[in-house]
N, C-alpha and C positions, 0 to 999 in steps of 0.2 A: 214594340213599344207603343205603337198606335192603338193596338188592341187593349193594352192596359189602360190607357188614358180614356178610351171609349167606354170600357167597363166601369171605370170610376164614375163617369158621368151618367152612365146608364142606371146606377143605383138611385139616383135622384128620381123621385116620382114627378111625372109630367104635370100632375095636377097642381102642384104647389107653385111652380113657376119661379121665374127669376125675379129677384127684387132687392132692395137695399136692406141690409141687416141694421137695425137701429140699436141693437144691444152693444153699448160700448166695450163691455168686458170681452165678448166674443170677437168683436172687431179688432180690438187691440191684441188679442191672443193670435188671431189670424195674421195680423200685420207683423207682429213679433216673429211668428214662425217663418213667414216669408223672408223677413230681413235676415234672421239668423241662418236660414238655409242658404240665401244668396251669399252672405258673408262667409259661411262655411264652405260653400262650393268654390267661390272665387278667391277667398282669403286663406284657403287651407295651405297653400304653398308658402305664402308670406308668414303665416302663423307658425308653420313647422320650422321655417328658417329662423324666425325670431326665437322660438322656444329652443331650437338647436343652438343658436348662438348664446342665449342666456345659460343653457346647460353647459356649454363649453367654457363660458366665462366663470360660471360657479366652480366647475371642476378645476379650472386653471387656478382659481383663487384658493381652492382647498389644497391643490398640490403645492402651490407657493407657500401656503400656511404650513403645510407639513414639512416642507423643505426648511422653512425659517425655524420651525419648532425643533427639527433635528439639529440644525446648525446651532441654535440657542442651547439645546441640550449638550451638544459636544463642547461648545464654549464653557457652559457651566461645569462640565466634568474637568476641563482643562484648568478653569479657574480654581476648582476645588483641589486639584492635584498641585497646582502652584501654591495654594494656601497651605496645604499640608507640607509641601517642601519648605516654604517660608517658616512655618511653625517649627519644623524639625531643625532648620538652620538656626533659628532664634534660640531654640533649646540648647543646641550644640554650642552656640556663642555664649549662652548664659552659663553653661557648665564649664566651658573653657575659661570664661571670665572668672568664675569662682575659683577654679583650680589655679589660675594665674595670681589671683589675689592671695590665696593660701600660701603659694610658693614665695610671693614677694613678702608676705608677712613673716614667714620663716626666715627668709633671708635677712629681713630687717632685724628680727629678734636675735639671729646669730651675729649680725654686725654690731648690735647694741651690746651683746654679751662680750664680744671680742673687744669692743672699745672699753667696756667696763673693766674687763681684765687687764687691758693694756694700762688704763688709768690707775688701777690698783697696783699693778707692777711698778709703774712710774712712781706712785706715791711711796711704795715700800722702798724703792731704790733711793728716792729722795730722803726718806727718814733714815735709812742706813747711812747714807752719805753724811747727813747732818749729825747723826750719832757718832760717826767716825770723827768728824771734824771737832765735835764737842769733846770726845775722849782725848783726841789729839791736843786740843786746847788745855784740857784738865791736865794731861801728862806734862805739858810744857809748863804750866803754872806750878804744878807740884815739883817738877824738877827745878824750876827757878827758885821757888820757895825753899826747897831742900838745900840747893846751892847757897842761897842767901843765909839761911840758918847755919849751914855748915861754915860759911865764911865768917859769920858773926861768932860762932863758937870758936872758930880758929883764931879769930882776932882776939877773942878774950883769953884764950889759952895759947898763946902764940909760942909753942914750942916747936922747934924744927923737927924733931923726930916724929911728933904726932902729925905734924903738917905733912910730911912726906907719906905717912901711912894713909892718912886721910885722903890725900889726893889720889893715891893708888887705888884705894877702895872705891872712890867716887868714879874714877875712870873705868873701873871694872863694872860698876853698876851701870854706867851710861853705855858701855859697849854691850852689855847684857841686854839692855833695853832696845838698843838699835838692831841687834840680831834677831830679836823677836818680832820686830815689825817687818 
């Protein structure tokens, strides 16, 4: 190593000699080279450890970001799956609701038809009952009027033999009326 240093100094010519260099650019370049060389020589370990730590920090941040990305992607897939399930369930509820509404509508229509039929039957029965009452009333009045007329006619023609025949005839008519009812 000593020989290398000596050979470096030997290249300088002895005639020029040693002196101060007044050129600021050359002086600054030499100073910068010395400072950088010293920093590189003594700070290489620190710089390597700083760079290594920074590299590990960056790689750790990238791994964490990748893990969070994977986790977020998985959560997104799960959320999409839950959304699809919710949509399917909502659709089935909607379809079921429509079907239930149709069934209830049909049931209401049937109940309304049955009520209408029952009311019609009740109306018809009431009409028949009232017709029978009216017919019965008319029969009674016709019978009463016939008896009154017969009684008047008998009173006007009061003959006992006609009277007996007439009574027998009316009794026969009344019994015929009663047997038909």
